[in-house]
C-alpha positions as CSV (number, residue, x, y, z in Angstrom):
1,M,-96.6,-40.2,-83.6
2,T,-95.5,-37.0,-85.4
3,D,-93.5,-37.3,-88.6
4,E,-89.9,-36.3,-88.8
5,T,-90.7,-32.9,-90.4
6,E,-93.1,-31.9,-87.6
7,F,-90.7,-33.2,-85.0
8,C,-87.8,-31.2,-86.5
9,K,-89.9,-28.0,-86.5
10,A,-90.9,-28.5,-82.9
11,A,-87.4,-29.4,-81.8
12,D,-85.8,-26.4,-83.6
13,A,-88.4,-24.0,-82.1
14,A,-87.9,-25.5,-78.6
15,I,-84.1,-25.3,-78.8
16,E,-84.2,-21.8,-80.2
17,D,-86.4,-20.7,-77.3
18,L,-84.1,-22.4,-74.8
19,K,-81.0,-20.8,-76.4
20,R,-82.5,-17.3,-75.9
21,E,-83.3,-18.1,-72.3
22,L,-79.8,-19.5,-71.7
23,Y,-78.0,-16.6,-73.4
24,A,-80.0,-14.2,-71.2
25,A,-79.1,-16.1,-68.0
26,E,-75.4,-16.7,-69.0
27,D,-73.8,-13.9,-67.0
28,E,-75.7,-14.5,-63.8
29,G,-75.6,-18.3,-64.1
30,N,-71.8,-18.5,-64.3
31,F,-71.9,-20.7,-67.4
32,E,-71.3,-20.3,-71.1
33,V,-73.6,-21.4,-73.9
34,E,-72.2,-22.7,-77.2
35,E,-74.0,-24.0,-80.2
36,Q,-72.6,-26.5,-82.6
37,A,-74.2,-28.8,-85.2
38,G,-77.8,-28.2,-84.0
39,A,-76.9,-29.0,-80.3
40,L,-76.5,-26.6,-77.4
41,Y,-73.7,-26.9,-74.9
42,V,-73.9,-25.4,-71.4
43,V,-70.3,-25.2,-70.1
44,F,-69.5,-24.6,-66.4
45,E,-66.1,-23.6,-65.1
46,E,-66.7,-24.1,-61.4
47,P,-67.6,-26.8,-60.7
48,A,-66.5,-28.1,-64.0
49,G,-69.1,-29.6,-66.2
50,K,-70.8,-29.7,-69.6
51,F,-74.5,-30.3,-70.5
52,V,-75.4,-31.2,-74.0
53,I,-79.0,-30.6,-75.4
54,S,-79.7,-32.1,-78.8
55,P,-82.6,-33.3,-80.8
56,N,-82.8,-37.0,-81.8
57,A,-85.0,-37.2,-84.8
58,P,-85.1,-41.0,-85.2
59,V,-86.7,-41.4,-81.8
60,R,-88.5,-38.0,-81.8
61,Q,-87.0,-36.9,-78.6
62,I,-84.7,-34.1,-77.2
63,W,-81.9,-35.5,-75.2
64,I,-80.1,-33.7,-72.4
65,S,-76.8,-35.2,-71.2
66,A,-76.1,-33.7,-67.8
67,R,-74.6,-34.7,-64.4
68,S,-73.7,-38.2,-65.6
69,T,-77.3,-38.8,-66.7
70,S,-79.3,-38.9,-69.9
71,F,-82.7,-37.2,-69.9
72,K,-84.9,-38.1,-72.8
73,L,-87.9,-35.8,-73.4
74,D,-90.8,-36.8,-75.6
75,L,-92.8,-34.4,-77.8
76,T,-96.3,-33.9,-76.3
77,P,-99.0,-31.3,-76.8
78,N,-97.4,-29.4,-73.9
79,G,-94.0,-29.4,-75.5
80,F,-91.0,-31.6,-74.8
81,V,-91.6,-33.5,-71.5
82,L,-89.6,-35.8,-69.3
83,A,-92.1,-38.6,-68.7
84,K,-90.5,-39.6,-65.4
85,T,-91.1,-36.3,-63.7
86,G,-93.5,-34.4,-66.0
87,E,-91.0,-31.5,-66.3
88,T,-90.8,-29.6,-69.6
89,L,-87.6,-28.7,-71.3
90,G,-87.0,-25.2,-69.8
91,P,-87.8,-26.0,-66.1
92,L,-85.9,-29.3,-66.3
93,L,-82.8,-27.6,-67.6
94,K,-83.1,-24.8,-65.0
95,R,-83.2,-27.4,-62.2
96,L,-80.2,-29.2,-63.6
97,I,-78.2,-26.0,-63.8
98,E,-79.2,-25.1,-60.2
99,D,-78.1,-28.6,-59.1
100,Q,-74.8,-28.2,-60.9
101,Q,-74.2,-24.8,-59.2
102,A,-75.1,-26.2,-55.8
103,V,-72.2,-28.6,-56.0
104,S,-69.6,-25.8,-55.6
């Protein structure tokens, strides 16, 4: 298991990369990205919704709260991965955003 310092560096880098991707996709994606206290928020107007992406250092995971579900990604050599599906952070969030937009 990685120590907290290593986890924090990896989580900060992963969230920073994700933030850049989200800001670039913001206009086309019909959502807004907000950053607050180390967490990212993806806010949808239509259909209304909010995703929260945040690091959780005590358990060494990045958590995504989206569509009434909590997704807990573990740090692996391949980045942060959702064990249930094998998806990494970026592709998982992209799928969740697409699912949210398909509701409208």
